[in-house]
N, C-alpha and C positions, 0 to 999 in steps of 0.2 A: 341842559338841565340834567340829563342822564349822566353825563360825565362828572358833574359836580356830586351827585348822589353816589356814584361809583367811587369817587375819590374819598368821600367820607366813610365808605365801607373799608377803606384801606387804613383807617386809624387803628393803631395798636395801642391799647390802654397803657401798657407798661412803658412804651416809648413816650407817649404823651405825658405821663406822670413824671418820668425822668426829666423831660424837657421843662416841665412846669416847675419842678423843685429846683433845678439848676438856675433857671432864669429868675426865680423869686428870691434866691439867696441874697442878692445885693440889696433889694428894697427892704427885706426883713432885717438884715444886718444893720443897715443905716437907721432904720426906725428904732431898733433896740439900743443902739449906741447914742441916740439923740437924747438930750436932756429935757427938751420941751418940744411941743408941736410935732409929736411923733407921726400922727396921721398925715399931716401936711408933707412931711419929709418922705413918708412911705409913698404917697400918691405922686410926688415929684419924681422919685426914683423909679416908680413903676412906669411913669410916662416916658422917662428916658429909655428904659429897657424896652418898652413897647415900640418906640421910634426906631431903635436899633434893629429890633426883630422885624419891623415892617420893611425896612430897607433890605435886610438880608432875605426876607421872604419874597420881595419883588425880584431880586437877583436870582434866587432859587427858582422862582416861577419862570423866568426867562430860560433857565437851564432845563426845566421840565418840559418846556415847549420846543426844545431842540435848537435854540438860537446859538448855542456854542458847540454844536456837533462837529463842524468842520475844523474848528480850532483844536478841539479835544482829539479828533482823529489824527490831525497832523502831528500834534505833540506826542501822542502815544506811538505813532509810527516812527517818529524820529528817534525816540529813546528806548524803544523796545526791541528785544531780540526774538520776540515771539513771531510765529508765522504771520505773514502779511495777509490781511483780508481787504476786500474792497470796501469803499465808503458805504455802498448800499447795504452790505452785510453788517457793517459796524452800526449804521443808523438803525437797522431793524433790531439789532441786539439791544441798543440803547432804548429804543421805543418800548420794548418789553419791560425793561427795568423801570422806566419812567411811569408806566401805567400802574405799576404795583406800589408806587410811592405816594406820600402825602406831604404837603407843604406845612410842616409844623411851625416854622418861624412866622409865616404869614398869619396862620390861624391864631397862634398865641399872641402875636402883636395886636391883632384886632380885638381879641378878648381882653387883653390887658389895657388897651387904650379905652375901650368901652367901660371897663371896671373903674379905671382912674377917673374918667369923666363922670361916671355915676356917683362915685364916692365924693368927688369934689362938689358936684351939684347938690347932693342930698345933705351932706354934712356942713358945707360952708354956705 
């Protein structure tokens, strides 16, 4: 529970706002271009965007837990001319970067899915 609270402290409002604006452009554009049933089209598009964000968020969550560390280390080592470092040093460096990050796609996916379900339930 402490880690979850710590993760929420890593939210940067400017980044969250930028992600929200970009991800809501498609549902708003489709709703504006629709000739009828705009709210239905908006909730459908928001559900699609939420599903894509949830999938991306799960993959990013795997990355944040370090599931791709060895693959990333091998690829960086193979294509880099930088000084070679051990896997343990690389993993420690990545752990520091991961602790300071927040999973915006997963968070926004859950919020959008809940909002779409709420709108669909209340309105229809």
